[in-house]
C-alpha positions in Angstrom: -31.0 22.0 12.6 -27.5 22.5 13.8 -24.9 24.0 11.5 -22.9 20.8 11.7 -25.9 18.9 10.4 -25.1 20.3 6.9 -21.7 18.7 6.9 -23.1 15.4 8.3 -25.8 15.4 5.5 -23.1 16.1 2.9 -21.0 13.3 4.3 -23.9 10.9 4.2 -25.0 11.8 0.7 -21.5 11.7 -0.8 -20.0 8.7 1.1 -23.0 7.0 2.7 -22.7 3.8 0.5 -19.0 3.3 1.3 -17.6 1.0 3.9 -14.5 1.8 5.9 -12.6 0.6 9.0 -12.2 2.5 12.2 -8.5 2.5 11.5 -9.1 4.4 8.3 -11.3 6.9 10.2 -8.7 7.3 12.9 -6.1 8.1 10.3 -8.4 10.7 8.7 -9.1 12.3 12.1 -5.3 12.5 12.8 -4.7 14.1 9.4 -7.5 16.6 10.0 -6.1 17.6 13.4 -2.6 17.9 11.9 -4.1 20.4 9.4 -6.4 22.0 11.9 -4.9 21.9 15.4 -7.6 24.2 16.8 -10.0 21.3 16.4 -7.9 18.9 18.5 -10.3 18.9 21.5 -13.5 18.4 19.6 -12.0 15.6 17.5 -10.6 14.0 20.7 -14.1 14.2 22.3 -15.8 12.7 19.2 -13.2 9.8 19.1 -13.7 9.1 22.8 -17.5 9.1 22.4 -17.3 6.7 19.5 -14.9 4.5 21.3 -17.2 4.2 24.3 -20.6 3.8 22.6 -20.8 0.2 23.7 -20.2 1.1 27.3 -23.4 3.1 27.3 -25.3 0.1 26.1 -23.9 -2.0 28.9 -25.2 0.5 31.5 -28.9 0.0 30.5 
């Protein structure tokens, strides 16, 4: 188990039943980077990966 899995598990257990928009998620990511600029690159990579998920499906 990766260290990050703990955070993902906490997110799932605390907020797993909620629904949200990607606009809301984008705002939260922006706020996080504003507070934690050292994480700009990983957050950008995550956002890009999420944005392109359907492109991977198209390649199969």
